[in-house]
C-alpha positions, -999 to 999 in steps of 0.1 A, spaced: 839 459 5 877 456 2 874 419 -3 849 424 -31 873 448 -49 901 422 -46 878 396 -61 868 419 -89 904 427 -96 912 390 -96 883 382 -119 895 408 -144 931 395 -143 919 360 -150 896 372 -178 863 367 -160 848 400 -170 812 388 -167 818 377 -131 835 410 -123 805 429 -138 781 408 -117 801 416 -86 801 453 -94 763 453 -101 757 437 -67 779 464 -51 759 491 -69 727 475 -56 740 477 -21 756 511 -24 736 530 -51 750 564 -41 786 554 -48 791 566 -83 827 553 -84 812 517 -87 792 528 -118 824 544 -132 844 511 -127 816 490 -143 814 514 -172 851 511 -177 849 473 -179 821 476 -205 841 502 -224 872 481 -224 852 452 -237 838 473 -265 802 477 -252 800 515 -256 763 518 -250 765 497 -218 794 518 -207 774 549 -213 746 535 -192 768 534 -161 788 565 -170 757 587 -175 757 599 -139 795 604 -138 813 636 -146 829 629 -180 867 627 -177 874 623 -213 860 622 -248 854 585 -247 831 588 -217 811 616 -235 808 595 -267 797 564 -248 770 584 -230 758 599 -262 757 564 -278 737 552 -249 713 580 -249 708 576 -287 701 538 -282 671 549 -261 661 576 -284 671 603 -259 640 594 -239 644 606 -203 617 581 -193 634 551 -210 668 561 -195 654 564 -160 638 530 -163 670 515 -176 695 530 -151 671 523 -121 688 547 -96 676 536 -61 699 558 -40 695 591 -23 698 619 -48 709 642 -21 741 622 -16 751 626 -52 774 653 -66 759 683 -84 766 668 -119 747 636 -112 718 654 -96 716 677 -126 716 647 -150 688 631 -130 668 663 -129 671 668 -167 660 632 -173 630 636 -150 620 669 -167 622 652 -201 602 622 -188 576 644 -173 573 665 -205 571 636 -229 552 610 -208 537 630 -179 553 604 -156 586 601 -137 596 566 -128 602 563 -90 621 535 -74 623 527 -37 655 535 -20 678 506 -19 666 477 1 690 475 31 665 491 55 635 477 38 647 441 38 658 442 73 624 454 85 602 433 62 625 403 66 618 402 103 581 405 97 582 378 71 603 355 93 578 358 121 549 351 97 567 321 84 573 307 119 537 313 129 525 296 97 547 265 104 534 263 140 498 266 129 503 238 103 520 215 129 491 223 153 465 213 127 483 181 118 483 171 155 448 184 163 429 168 134 438 131 143 430 138 179 396 153 171 391 123 147 398 99 175 374 117 199 346 116 173 354 79 167 350 71 204 318 91 206 305 71 176 313 38 192 299 50 226 266 58 208 265 24 192 271 4 223 259 27 250 
């Protein structure tokens, strides 16, 4: 992770904000419980003037200043203060129990609002580290089995064809 932070810092120094944002988004995908990553990404968007996007990533972070509060308000307003829309937009895939009290409270309020207005709370699977490792091994096995079956059929069909051809000639001349 240290290497990623170095790359992000280097990207920002060289003016590649989009690349830095992509790297931070990937880190957020791999460590969804680490709110400091969301805070850093929000700061990049804030510095670039994208207040609503900054608010999207700051919504789970304890506001440290008035700018953070304003950005979160702009973000909420851009989604009509809809808990359902906000939950679908921020896609939190981490473990809520690992979050601080403030973030849990925000998520709980958004879920209440979503349930009240839409009778539905969007649910997302916890981040895929465990899921991909397990399903990746299964899929890898299935891919290998499929390849072996295909090779077997390619070899077996001509052999069966030759056997039938010999039987045909044997019946003609036998």
